[in-house]
N, C-alpha and C positions, 0 to 999 in steps of 0.2 A: 129666237135670241134677246139678248138684254138688250137694253136703250144705246145710243151711240157715245163714242167719247166726246164727240163736243157739244150734246145736249147733256151730258151727265156734267159739262163745265159750268154749262150756262145755268143748270139748274141749280149748281152750286149757290153760284153768285145771285141768282135772286133769291133762294129761300133767305141766306143771309143780312141780305139788304132788307127782307118782310120781315126778319126778326130783328134788326138793331138800327135799322134807319128811321129818321125821327124828321127829314129835312122836309117843308112843306111844297106839294102840287096841287094846284089849282085847290086851294084853300084845305085840303086834307093832307097830313103828315105819311112819308112815303112809306111807312113802317111801323111795326109795332113799339119800336123804340124802348125792347127789353131789358137794355143794359144802358147803362151813362156813360158810353161813348164822346171822344172828340170824333171832329169826322176823319180827321188822320186815320186815329184806331179804325172806324168801320171802315173807309177802304180797303187798309192792310188787310182787314180780316177780310176782306170781299175776295181779294188776291188769294189769302188764302185757302177760303172756301171752296175757290174755284179751282184749283190743283187738287184739293184732298178731296174732293166728288172723283178724280180719276182714281185714287188709293187702291180700294176694292178690283180694279183690275188688274192689278200686281200677277191674277194668276192668269191672267191672260196673254197668251205671245205676242200676238194680232195686234194687240192696244195700243194707245198711244205713248203711255207709260211704258212699254217692251221700246220703242222707233224714239227716246228722247235723250236717251243717256248710251249709242253706243253698244258698243259688245257686253259692258260691265249690265244695261238696264235688262238688252236681251237673254242674257243668262240667266240674271236672276226669275225673269218672270219665265223662264221655261222650269228652270228648278223648283219654283213653286206651284207650277202648273201640274210637272208629274208628281209631285207632295199631294198636291189637294184636289187636283182637278179644276177646269173652270167652273165658276158660280159653285163654290164650293165654301170651302174655310173663311173665304176671304170677304163673303160676301154674306156676315151676320151681326148680329149685334154683338158677339165678342169680339169679332174681329175690329168694329167701333169701337168696342172700349180699349181694344189693345192700341190700334192708330194713335188715340186722342192720349192715352198713356204716355204712349213713347212720346211723341209731342210736346207734349208737359214735363219730362225727363228731359229731353231734349235741351228746352225753351227755359229751364229751371238749372242745368250747368253755369256753375260760377266760369264762364270763359270767356274773358274779354280778349280781343285783341285791338294794337291801334293801328288804323287809318289814317293817311295824311289828309288834314284837311279836316274831317270828320272828329278825331281823336279818338277814343275809347268806345269801342262799342261791343255788346254782347254778339257773340260768334256763331252761339245756340241759335238766336232766334233767326238772326240772319240767313243761316245755312237753310233751315224753314222755310223763309221765306223764299229764298233763291230757288229751293226744286222746286216745289209747290206753284211759282209762277211760271219756272218754266213748262211743266209740263200745260197748266191750264192756258197759256199763251201759244204753246203746240197744237193745242185739242183744238182752240179755238179759231184754226188757222189768223191768228194775228201776226205771226213769224214764223216761217221754217225754215227748214235747214237742221244741221247736229248740234252749231255754232251760236247762233242767233239767239235764239229762245235761253240758252243758259247766260250769257252775255245781259238779256234784257234780266232773265231774275237777281241775277246778282246785283244789278243797278236799283232793282225791288227793295231786295234786301238791303242794301247798305240805305237806302234812302228812307223804309221800316225802321231805322236803329239812327233815324234822325228824329222823323217825325213821330215816330208813335214808338219810344224806347220802351214801356213799360209794357213789357208780351206778357204779362205773369197770367193774364184772364183771358183775353179775348184772342188769341192766339190758338191758346188747345183746345179751346170753346169753337172758334172758325173751322178747325182738322175735324169736330165731331159735327159739325154741321156738316159741311161736306161730305164725309164719307157715310150718314145717314140719308143725307139726298139722295146717294147713289142708287143706297138699298131701294129706297122708295121708288125711283124710277124704274129699277129693273122690275121691284113689286105688280108693275104696274101694264108688264110687258106678261106674254103667253106664257114664256120659260119662268118667270117668278123667279123666286130665291126659298134659299132652304128655311127650314121649320122654325121662328123665332128661338126658341129654347137651344137649338146646336149647341151641343153634339149631341143632345137628347133631342130626339128627333119622334114624333108622335107621324106615323103612319098610317093611314084609313084601310078599314076594311075593303076589299076589292072592290066589291057591291056600292060602296061610298063614296069611292076613287072620283076626282071629277076635277076640270080644267084650274078648281080653286084650291084643291085640295089632294096636292096629284099622289098617284102611288108610291112616288119615293120620297113621298115628306116634306117634298117643293109646295108651297103655298102662292097664290098669284090673284089680284086682282085683275085681270088685263081686259081693262077699259082702252089702251094703246094698243093695242096689237100686237102683231108683231114688228122686230124691228125695222126702223127707216119708214112705218107705216104713216098715212096720210094724217091721222090724228097726232103721232109723237111730233111732228114738223108743225101743224099747228101749235098746239101745245107750247115749243120749244120758240118761237115766232113770238108768241104772247111775252112769254119767261122773257126771251132778249128783248124787247119791246121796255118791259117793267124793269129789267135788271139796269139796262143805258139810263133811264130817265132817274132812277133811283140815285146812280153813280153821278152823274151830273147834278141835281139835284142838290146832293151833298156836297161835290167841289165847289159849286155855286155857291152852299151857305158859308 
């Protein structure tokens, strides 16, 4: 089975901070600092990447994303599951590209709304952050219930509109990082993910099929073993420690 939802979420946070973090920790930078982001943009991107790391599981009726929006998301995930099956089309590089393009499209809409106190904000960016923050906080069990995650998400969306209003680059990039991190996490489990060139799939001859290149064409590097293994928990404990540290030093900086 694929990696657990909460583990996907914290992996998305850690991956984003590893790429963009630049605050010092014990004399070393907390990340690669690949892009010249402000602390507000780096933190907002972490929120987005955390939620985006759950997007490929839109094909799984039992996943966090299915339980986060009541009947609407339940119907959505069931429909996608029937059409694509679990760990199918949405767990591909093509899907990551689609998620990223959709995020860039919504983010780029000239859709502004007037909010009391805050003034005019970019509603597309605020909406994306709201949705992805709600998914991420629910997966990490920071908040529970049907309403509270969305209230927290809305607060995050409005806050981002104020502290990091220029979302043109980092928001789609954070979606891409989060979704790609999900694929990497599932690749490291026994079930693996669809062949990288999906929908063009190369299947091995029967005699060459193995846990690494499966008869279905799926590929895996199952160093974590099955879902919920001790190795998965150990890795995600380390990632949690890193992500929390990187976020704290970014806030403090």
